MIDOSE-1310 file (N, C-alpha, C; in nm, 2 decimals, decimal comma, always signed):
residues 226
mtaa	+0,08/-0,12/+0,00/+0,00/+0,00/+0,00/+0,09/+0,12/+0,00; +0,05/+0,23/-0,07/+0,12/+0,35/-0,07/+0,07/+0,44/+0,04; +0,17/+0,50/+0,11/+0,14/+0,59/+0,22/+0,05/+0,70/+0,18; -0,05/+0,73/+0,26/-0,14/+0,84/+0,23/-0,07/+0,97/+0,26
apii	-0,11/+1,07/+0,19/-0,06/+1,21/+0,22/-0,09/+1,24/+0,36; +0,01/+1,30/+0,43/-0,01/+1,32/+0,57/-0,11/+1,44/+0,60; -0,18/+1,42/+0,71/-0,28/+1,52/+0,75/-0,21/+1,59/+0,87; -0,21/+1,73/+0,87/-0,16/+1,80/+0,98/-0,28/+1,88/+1,04
apsi	-0,30/+1,86/+1,17/-0,42/+1,91/+1,24/-0,38/+1,99/+1,36; -0,36/+2,12/+1,35/-0,32/+2,21/+1,46/-0,43/+2,20/+1,57; -0,39/+2,19/+1,69/-0,48/+2,19/+1,80/-0,50/+2,32/+1,87; -0,63/+2,37/+1,87/-0,66/+2,50/+1,93/-0,65/+2,50/+2,08
laad	-0,62/+2,38/+2,14/-0,59/+2,38/+2,28/-0,47/+2,47/+2,31; -0,38/+2,48/+2,22/-0,26/+2,57/+2,24/-0,28/+2,71/+2,19; -0,40/+2,74/+2,13/-0,42/+2,87/+2,07/-0,47/+2,97/+2,18; -0,48/+3,10/+2,14/-0,53/+3,20/+2,23/-0,68/+3,19/+2,23
farl	-0,74/+3,15/+2,34/-0,88/+3,13/+2,35/-0,96/+3,26/+2,33; -0,90/+3,37/+2,35/-0,97/+3,50/+2,33/-0,97/+3,54/+2,19; -0,90/+3,46/+2,10/-0,89/+3,49/+1,96/-0,91/+3,37/+1,87; -1,00/+3,28/+1,91/-1,00/+3,15/+1,84/-1,03/+3,16/+1,69
aeea	-1,12/+3,25/+1,65/-1,15/+3,26/+1,51/-1,02/+3,31/+1,43; -0,95/+3,40/+1,49/-0,83/+3,45/+1,42/-0,72/+3,34/+1,42; -0,71/+3,26/+1,53/-0,62/+3,16/+1,54/-0,65/+3,05/+1,44; -0,78/+3,02/+1,42/-0,81/+2,92/+1,32/-0,78/+2,96/+1,18
rave	-0,80/+3,09/+1,15/-0,77/+3,14/+1,02/-0,62/+3,15/+0,99; -0,54/+3,16/+1,10/-0,40/+3,17/+1,09/-0,34/+3,05/+1,02; -0,40/+2,94/+1,03/-0,35/+2,82/+0,97/-0,42/+2,77/+0,84; -0,52/+2,85/+0,80/-0,59/+2,81/+0,67/-0,49/+2,82/+0,56
gaad	-0,51/+2,73/+0,47/-0,42/+2,72/+0,35/-0,29/+2,64/+0,38; -0,27/+2,61/+0,50/-0,15/+2,52/+0,54/-0,20/+2,39/+0,61; -0,29/+2,40/+0,70/-0,34/+2,29/+0,78/-0,45/+2,21/+0,70; -0,47/+2,09/+0,73/-0,57/+2,00/+0,67/-0,70/+2,00/+0,76
wlhv	-0,68/+1,99/+0,89/-0,79/+1,98/+0,98/-0,76/+2,08/+1,09; -0,86/+2,12/+1,17/-0,84/+2,20/+1,29/-0,89/+2,10/+1,40; -0,79/+2,07/+1,49/-0,82/+1,98/+1,60/-0,88/+2,05/+1,72; -0,99/+2,00/+1,77/-1,06/+2,07/+1,88/-1,07/+1,97/+1,99
dvmd	-1,00/+2,00/+2,10/-1,00/+1,91/+2,22/-1,12/+1,96/+2,32; -1,21/+1,87/+2,33/-1,32/+1,89/+2,43/-1,30/+1,80/+2,55; -1,28/+1,87/+2,67/-1,25/+1,80/+2,79/-1,36/+1,85/+2,89; -1,40/+1,75/+2,98/-1,52/+1,78/+3,06/-1,50/+1,78/+3,21
nhfv	-1,37/+1,77/+3,25/-1,34/+1,77/+3,40/-1,39/+1,65/+3,47; -1,42/+1,54/+3,39/-1,47/+1,42/+3,45/-1,38/+1,30/+3,39; -1,39/+1,28/+3,26/-1,31/+1,18/+3,20/-1,16/+1,22/+3,21; -1,13/+1,34/+3,20/-0,99/+1,40/+3,22/-1,01/+1,51/+3,32
pnlt	-0,90/+1,55/+3,39/-0,91/+1,65/+3,50/-0,94/+1,79/+3,44; -0,90/+1,82/+3,32/-0,90/+1,95/+3,26/-1,04/+1,98/+3,21; -1,07/+2,11/+3,19/-1,20/+2,16/+3,13/-1,17/+2,26/+3,02; -1,22/+2,23/+2,90/-1,19/+2,32/+2,79/-1,32/+2,38/+2,74
iglp	-1,35/+2,35/+2,61/-1,47/+2,40/+2,55/-1,57/+2,30/+2,52; -1,69/+2,34/+2,48/-1,80/+2,24/+2,45/-1,87/+2,28/+2,32; -1,98/+2,22/+2,30/-2,06/+2,23/+2,17/-2,09/+2,38/+2,14; -2,13/+2,46/+2,23/-2,16/+2,60/+2,19/-2,05/+2,68/+2,12
vvqs	-1,93/+2,65/+2,18/-1,81/+2,72/+2,12/-1,78/+2,66/+1,98; -1,79/+2,53/+1,97/-1,77/+2,47/+1,84/-1,87/+2,52/+1,74; -1,99/+2,53/+1,77/-2,10/+2,58/+1,68/-2,07/+2,72/+1,64; -2,01/+2,80/+1,73/-1,98/+2,94/+1,70/-1,86/+2,95/+1,61
llpa	-1,76/+2,86/+1,63/-1,64/+2,87/+1,56/-1,64/+2,81/+1,42; -1,73/+2,72/+1,40/-1,74/+2,65/+1,27/-1,76/+2,75/+1,15; -1,84/+2,85/+1,16/-1,86/+2,94/+1,04/-1,74/+3,03/+1,02; -1,65/+3,04/+1,12/-1,54/+3,13/+1,11/-1,42/+3,09/+1,03
tdlp	-1,42/+2,96/+0,99/-1,31/+2,90/+0,92/-1,36/+2,80/+0,82; -1,29/+2,78/+0,71/-1,32/+2,67/+0,62/-1,25/+2,54/+0,65; -1,17/+2,53/+0,75/-1,10/+2,41/+0,79/-1,20/+2,31/+0,84; -1,19/+2,18/+0,80/-1,27/+2,07/+0,86/-1,23/+2,06/+1,01
fdvh	-1,33/+2,04/+1,09/-1,31/+2,02/+1,24/-1,29/+1,88/+1,27; -1,18/+1,85/+1,34/-1,14/+1,72/+1,39/-1,16/+1,73/+1,54; -1,28/+1,69/+1,59/-1,32/+1,70/+1,73/-1,28/+1,58/+1,81; -1,21/+1,60/+1,91/-1,16/+1,49/+2,00/-1,23/+1,51/+2,14
lmit	-1,32/+1,42/+2,16/-1,40/+1,42/+2,28/-1,33/+1,34/+2,40; -1,28/+1,41/+2,49/-1,22/+1,35/+2,61/-1,33/+1,37/+2,72; -1,44/+1,30/+2,71/-1,55/+1,32/+2,79/-1,61/+1,18/+2,83; -1,68/+1,18/+2,95/-1,77/+1,07/+2,98/-1,90/+1,07/+2,90
dprr	-1,96/+0,96/+2,88/-2,09/+0,95/+2,82/-2,09/+1,01/+2,68; -1,99/+0,97/+2,59/-1,99/+1,02/+2,45/-2,12/+0,98/+2,37; -2,19/+0,88/+2,41/-2,31/+0,84/+2,34/-2,41/+0,95/+2,35; -2,41/+1,03/+2,46/-2,50/+1,14/+2,48/-2,46/+1,26/+2,40
wapg	-2,33/+1,29/+2,40/-2,29/+1,42/+2,34/-2,23/+1,42/+2,20; -2,17/+1,31/+2,16/-2,09/+1,31/+2,04/-2,18/+1,34/+1,92; -2,30/+1,29/+1,91/-2,38/+1,32/+1,79/-2,41/+1,47/+1,77; -2,41/+1,54/+1,87/-2,43/+1,69/+1,86/-2,32/+1,75/+1,78
yada	-2,20/+1,71/+1,80/-2,09/+1,76/+1,72/-2,10/+1,73/+1,57; -2,14/+1,60/+1,55/-2,17/+1,56/+1,41/-2,28/+1,65/+1,34; -2,39/+1,67/+1,42/-2,50/+1,75/+1,37/-2,46/+1,89/+1,34; -2,36/+1,94/+1,42/-2,32/+2,08/+1,41/-2,23/+2,10/+1,28
gayn	-2,18/+1,99/+1,23/-2,10/+2,00/+1,11/-1,95/+1,96/+1,12; -1,91/+1,90/+1,24/-1,78/+1,86/+1,25/-1,75/+1,75/+1,14; -1,63/+1,76/+1,09/-1,59/+1,66/+0,99/-1,56/+1,52/+1,05; -1,49/+1,52/+1,16/-1,45/+1,40/+1,22/-1,48/+1,41/+1,37
vtfh	-1,54/+1,31/+1,43/-1,57/+1,32/+1,57/-1,51/+1,19/+1,63; -1,42/+1,21/+1,72/-1,34/+1,10/+1,79/-1,38/+1,09/+1,93; -1,41/+0,98/+1,98/-1,44/+0,95/+2,12/-1,35/+0,85/+2,18; -1,34/+0,84/+2,31/-1,24/+0,74/+2,37/-1,31/+0,61/+2,39
aeac	-1,23/+0,51/+2,36/-1,27/+0,37/+2,38/-1,30/+0,34/+2,53; -1,22/+0,41/+2,61/-1,24/+0,38/+2,76/-1,37/+0,44/+2,81; -1,43/+0,53/+2,74/-1,56/+0,59/+2,79/-1,68/+0,54/+2,72; -1,67/+0,44/+2,64/-1,79/+0,39/+2,56/-1,80/+0,24/+2,57
ddpv	-1,92/+0,19/+2,60/-1,93/+0,04/+2,61/-1,97/-0,02/+2,48; -2,01/+0,06/+2,38/-2,04/+0,01/+2,25/-1,99/+0,10/+2,14; -1,86/+0,10/+2,12/-1,80/+0,19/+2,02/-1,86/+0,18/+1,88; -1,89/+0,06/+1,84/-1,93/+0,04/+1,70/-2,07/+0,11/+1,68
alak	-2,16/+0,10/+1,78/-2,29/+0,16/+1,77/-2,28/+0,31/+1,76; -2,19/+0,37/+1,84/-2,17/+0,51/+1,83/-2,11/+0,55/+1,70; -2,02/+0,48/+1,65/-1,96/+0,51/+1,52/-2,06/+0,51/+1,41; -2,15/+0,41/+1,41/-2,26/+0,41/+1,31/-2,35/+0,54/+1,32
elrs	-2,38/+0,58/+1,45/-2,46/+0,70/+1,47/-2,39/+0,82/+1,41; -2,26/+0,83/+1,44/-2,19/+0,95/+1,39/-2,18/+0,95/+1,24; -2,16/+0,84/+1,18/-2,16/+0,83/+1,03/-2,30/+0,86/+0,97; -2,40/+0,82/+1,04/-2,54/+0,85/+0,99/-2,56/+1,00/+1,00
agak	-2,50/+1,07/+1,09/-2,52/+1,21/+1,11/-2,43/+1,29/+1,01; -2,35/+1,22/+0,93/-2,27/+1,29/+0,83/-2,12/+1,31/+0,86; -2,08/+1,26/+0,98/-1,94/+1,28/+1,02/-1,86/+1,16/+1,00; -1,73/+1,17/+1,00/-1,64/+1,06/+1,01/-1,63/+1,02/+1,16
agla	-1,61/+0,89/+1,18/-1,60/+0,84/+1,32/-1,46/+0,80/+1,36; -1,42/+0,85/+1,48/-1,29/+0,82/+1,52/-1,29/+0,75/+1,66; -1,19/+0,66/+1,68/-1,18/+0,59/+1,81/-1,04/+0,63/+1,87; -1,04/+0,68/+1,99/-0,92/+0,72/+2,06/-0,88/+0,62/+2,16
idrd	-0,75/+0,60/+2,17/-0,69/+0,50/+2,27/-0,59/+0,58/+2,36; -0,62/+0,58/+2,49/-0,53/+0,66/+2,58/-0,40/+0,59/+2,60; -0,31/+0,66/+2,67/-0,17/+0,61/+2,70/-0,17/+0,47/+2,76; -0,25/+0,44/+2,85/-0,24/+0,32/+2,93/-0,33/+0,21/+2,88
tpve	-0,39/+0,23/+2,76/-0,49/+0,14/+2,71/-0,42/+0,06/+2,59; -0,42/-0,07/+2,59/-0,36/-0,15/+2,48/-0,45/-0,13/+2,36; -0,39/-0,13/+2,24/-0,47/-0,12/+2,12/-0,53/-0,25/+2,07; -0,47/-0,36/+2,10/-0,50/-0,49/+2,05/-0,65/-0,53/+2,06
pyld	-0,72/-0,50/+2,18/-0,86/-0,54/+2,19/-0,95/-0,46/+2,09; -0,90/-0,36/+2,03/-0,99/-0,27/+1,95/-0,96/-0,29/+1,80; -0,86/-0,37/+1,76/-0,82/-0,38/+1,62/-0,93/-0,43/+1,53; -1,00/-0,53/+1,59/-1,11/-0,59/+1,50/-1,23/-0,49/+1,48
llps	-1,23/-0,38/+1,56/-1,34/-0,28/+1,54/-1,31/-0,18/+1,44; -1,19/-0,18/+1,39/-1,14/-0,07/+1,30/-1,22/-0,05/+1,17; -1,28/-0,16/+1,11/-1,35/-0,14/+0,99/-1,48/-0,05/+1,01; -1,52/-0,03/+1,14/-1,63/+0,06/+1,16/-1,59/+0,21/+1,18
fdtl	-1,46/+0,23/+1,17/-1,41/+0,37/+1,20/-1,33/+0,42/+1,08; -1,32/+0,56/+1,08/-1,24/+0,63/+0,98/-1,11/+0,67/+1,03; -1,10/+0,69/+1,16/-0,98/+0,74/+1,23/-0,95/+0,66/+1,35; -0,83/+0,62/+1,38/-0,78/+0,57/+1,50/-0,68/+0,67/+1,56
limt	-0,72/+0,73/+1,67/-0,63/+0,83/+1,74/-0,56/+0,76/+1,85; -0,43/+0,76/+1,84/-0,34/+0,70/+1,95/-0,28/+0,81/+2,02; -0,31/+0,82/+2,15/-0,24/+0,92/+2,24/-0,10/+0,89/+2,26; -0,01/+0,98/+2,23/+0,13/+0,97/+2,26/+0,17/+1,04/+2,39
ikag	+0,07/+1,08/+2,47/+0,08/+1,13/+2,60/-0,04/+1,08/+2,68; -0,05/+1,12/+2,80/-0,17/+1,09/+2,88/-0,28/+1,20/+2,84; -0,39/+1,16/+2,80/-0,50/+1,25/+2,77/-0,53/+1,35/+2,88; -0,56/+1,47/+2,84/-0,61/+1,57/+2,94/-0,53/+1,70/+2,95
fggq	-0,41/+1,70/+2,91/-0,33/+1,82/+2,92/-0,25/+1,85/+2,80; -0,24/+1,97/+2,75/-0,14/+2,00/+2,65/+0,00/+2,02/+2,70; +0,09/+2,03/+2,60/+0,23/+2,06/+2,64/+0,31/+1,95/+2,70; +0,26/+1,82/+2,70/+0,33/+1,71/+2,76/+0,44/+1,66/+2,66
rfip	+0,54/+1,59/+2,72/+0,65/+1,53/+2,65/+0,60/+1,41/+2,57; +0,64/+1,40/+2,45/+0,61/+1,28/+2,36/+0,66/+1,15/+2,42; +0,59/+1,04/+2,42/+0,63/+0,92/+2,47/+0,65/+0,82/+2,36; +0,78/+0,80/+2,32/+0,80/+0,72/+2,20/+0,76/+0,57/+2,21
emld	+0,74/+0,52/+2,33/+0,70/+0,38/+2,35/+0,56/+0,36/+2,29; +0,48/+0,47/+2,28/+0,34/+0,46/+2,23/+0,34/+0,43/+2,08; +0,45/+0,45/+2,02/+0,46/+0,42/+1,87/+0,45/+0,27/+1,85; +0,47/+0,18/+1,95/+0,44/+0,04/+1,93/+0,30/+0,01/+1,89
kvra	+0,21/+0,09/+1,95/+0,06/+0,08/+1,92/+0,04/+0,12/+1,77; +0,11/+0,23/+1,73/+0,09/+0,28/+1,59/+0,14/+0,17/+1,50; +0,25/+0,10/+1,53/+0,30/+0,00/+1,44/+0,20/-0,12/+1,43; +0,15/-0,16/+1,55/+0,05/-0,27/+1,55/-0,07/-0,23/+1,47
arrh	-0,12/-0,11/+1,49/-0,24/-0,07/+1,41/-0,21/-0,06/+1,26; -0,09/-0,01/+1,23/-0,06/+0,00/+1,08/-0,05/-0,14/+1,02; +0,01/-0,24/+1,09/+0,01/-0,37/+1,04/-0,13/-0,43/+1,02; -0,22/-0,40/+1,11/-0,35/-0,45/+1,10/-0,43/-0,38/+0,99
vasg	-0,41/-0,26/+0,97/-0,48/-0,18/+0,86/-0,43/-0,23/+0,73; -0,30/-0,25/+0,72/-0,24/-0,30/+0,59/-0,28/-0,44/+0,56; -0,29/-0,53/+0,66/-0,33/-0,67/+0,63/-0,47/-0,68/+0,59; -0,56/-0,58/+0,64/-0,70/-0,59/+0,61/-0,74/-0,49/+0,50
hlel	-0,64/-0,42/+0,44/-0,66/-0,32/+0,34/-0,77/-0,22/+0,38; -0,76/-0,17/+0,50/-0,87/-0,08/+0,55/-0,84/+0,06/+0,51; -0,95/+0,14/+0,50/-0,94/+0,28/+0,47/-0,95/+0,35/+0,61; -0,84/+0,38/+0,67/-0,83/+0,43/+0,80/-0,72/+0,52/+0,82
riev	-0,74/+0,64/+0,88/-0,63/+0,73/+0,92/-0,58/+0,69/+1,06; -0,45/+0,68/+1,08/-0,39/+0,66/+1,21/-0,34/+0,79/+1,26; -0,40/+0,84/+1,36/-0,36/+0,98/+1,41/-0,29/+0,97/+1,54; -0,19/+1,06/+1,56/-0,12/+1,06/+1,68/-0,14/+1,20/+1,74
dggi	-0,15/+1,20/+1,88/-0,18/+1,33/+1,95/-0,10/+1,33/+2,08; -0,01/+1,43/+2,09/+0,06/+1,45/+2,21/+0,21/+1,46/+2,19; +0,26/+1,59/+2,20/+0,41/+1,61/+2,19/+0,46/+1,60/+2,05; +0,37/+1,62/+1,95/+0,41/+1,61/+1,81/+0,47/+1,75/+1,77
aaet	+0,60/+1,74/+1,73/+0,67/+1,86/+1,69/+0,78/+1,82/+1,59; +0,86/+1,92/+1,55/+0,96/+1,89/+1,45/+1,05/+1,78/+1,49; +1,07/+1,76/+1,62/+1,17/+1,66/+1,67/+1,11/+1,52/+1,68; +0,97/+1,51/+1,67/+0,91/+1,38/+1,69/+0,82/+1,33/+1,58
ieqa	+0,78/+1,42/+1,49/+0,69/+1,38/+1,38/+0,74/+1,28/+1,29; +0,87/+1,28/+1,27/+0,93/+1,18/+1,18/+0,93/+1,04/+1,24; +0,95/+1,03/+1,37/+0,93/+0,90/+1,44/+0,79/+0,84/+1,42; +0,70/+0,93/+1,44/+0,56/+0,89/+1,43/+0,52/+0,85/+1,29
aaag	+0,57/+0,92/+1,19/+0,54/+0,89/+1,05/+0,61/+0,76/+1,01; +0,73/+0,74/+1,06/+0,80/+0,61/+1,03/+0,73/+0,49/+1,09; +0,66/+0,51/+1,20/+0,59/+0,40/+1,27/+0,46/+0,37/+1,20; +0,41/+0,46/+1,11/+0,29/+0,43/+1,04/+0,17/+0,53/+1,06
adaf	+0,20/+0,64/+1,14/+0,09/+0,74/+1,15/+0,09/+0,82/+1,03; -0,04/+0,87/+0,99/-0,05/+0,95/+0,88/-0,14/+1,08/+0,90; -0,17/+1,10/+1,03/-0,24/+1,22/+1,07/-0,18/+1,26/+1,20; -0,15/+1,39/+1,22/-0,07/+1,44/+1,32/-0,13/+1,57/+1,39
vagt	-0,16/+1,55/+1,52/-0,21/+1,67/+1,60/-0,09/+1,74/+1,66; -0,08/+1,87/+1,63/+0,02/+1,95/+1,69/-0,03/+2,08/+1,75; -0,01/+2,10/+1,88/-0,06/+2,22/+1,95/+0,05/+2,32/+1,96; +0,13/+2,31/+2,07/+0,23/+2,40/+2,10/+0,33/+2,42/+1,98
avyg	+0,36/+2,32/+1,91/+0,45/+2,33/+1,79/+0,40/+2,42/+1,69; +0,27/+2,44/+1,68/+0,21/+2,53/+1,58/+0,18/+2,66/+1,64; +0,10/+2,66/+1,74/+0,05/+2,79/+1,80/+0,15/+2,86/+1,89; +0,26/+2,79/+1,93/+0,37/+2,85/+2,00/+0,47/+2,91/+1,91
aedp	+0,46/+2,89/+1,77/+0,55/+2,94/+1,68/+0,52/+3,08/+1,64; +0,61/+3,16/+1,59/+0,59/+3,29/+1,55/+0,50/+3,30/+1,43; +0,51/+3,20/+1,34/+0,43/+3,19/+1,22/+0,36/+3,05/+1,22; +0,24/+3,04/+1,27/+0,18/+2,91/+1,28/+0,16/+2,84/+1,14
aeav	+0,13/+2,91/+1,04/+0,12/+2,84/+0,91/+0,25/+2,78/+0,86; +0,36/+2,86/+0,88/+0,49/+2,81/+0,84/+0,53/+2,69/+0,92; +0,49/+2,69/+1,05/+0,51/+2,57/+1,13/+0,44/+2,45/+1,08; +0,32/+2,46/+1,04/+0,24/+2,35/+0,98/+0,31/+2,30/+0,85
rklr	+0,36/+2,39/+0,77/+0,42/+2,35/+0,64/+0,55/+2,27/+0,67; +0,63/+2,32/+0,78/+0,75/+2,24/+0,81/+0,72/+2,10/+0,86; +0,61/+2,09/+0,95/+0,57/+1,96/+0,99/+0,53/+1,87/+0,88; +0,46/+1,92/+0,78/+0,42/+1,84/+0,67/+0,54/+1,79/+0,59
elae	+0,63/+1,88/+0,57/+0,76/+1,85/+0,50/+0,83/+1,73/+0,57; +0,84/+1,74/+0,70/+0,91/+1,63/+0,77/+0,83/+1,50/+0,76; +0,70/+1,51/+0,77/+0,61/+1,39/+0,77/+0,62/+1,32/+0,63; +0,62/+1,41/+0,53/+0,62/+1,35/+0,39/+0,76/+1,29/+0,36
rtac	+0,86/+1,35/+0,42/+1,00/+1,29/+0,39/+1,02/+1,16/+0,46; +0,94/+1,13/+0,56/+0,96/+1,01/+0,64/+0,86/+0,90/+0,61; +0,74/+0,94/+0,56/+0,64/+0,84/+0,54/+0,69/+0,73/+0,45; +0,66/+0,61/+0,48/+0,71/+0,50/+0,41/+0,60/+0,42/+0,33
qw	+0,64/+0,32/+0,26/+0,55/+0,24/+0,19/+0,51/+0,12/+0,28; +0,38/+0,12/+0,31/+0,34/+0,02/+0,41/+0,28/-0,11/+0,33
């Protein structure tokens, strides 16, 4: 299989929350998706934004929204993000007792469905569910906080998922989230990731769009034939 063109998804968790519309537009033309971290102070300790903010921000940019729900009870809340117009809605395996049913619901609402695996969760029990999903998000940190250090050992999960995807000829993005920067994106791409969430590496840069372009260049240079 030929490696898919990499997706770069800047995370607005690292953006200026007082200027979210401007921050979203700052990466237009360079980024593929806009990654939106929704945290509820229950599933993870942090509290960020919710559906009303996403609904307000969607018309402010033409970037597809990659919504990452770090919340309890995603069966209740996830469809609302799909209905609002999010391109991809990802929820955590640890928070859902029937991931396939929720994936079907999200797809029926017009969104792509993503399954997230946190740092301490093995990926193997979920590999057989992947045909029901469009994205597998593998955390390369512990979910819940931005600015953490990349954990290279998490790439073993990426490799396992890539082997499974390749053997089954699945149409699936393998996304990594946590500590992705110029120093780490090549490792993740070599392991088999083809979608990359970057927060501080983009919004902490003087020129966020140029930071995205640099990350893409590194990922393209390293992406292999799987």
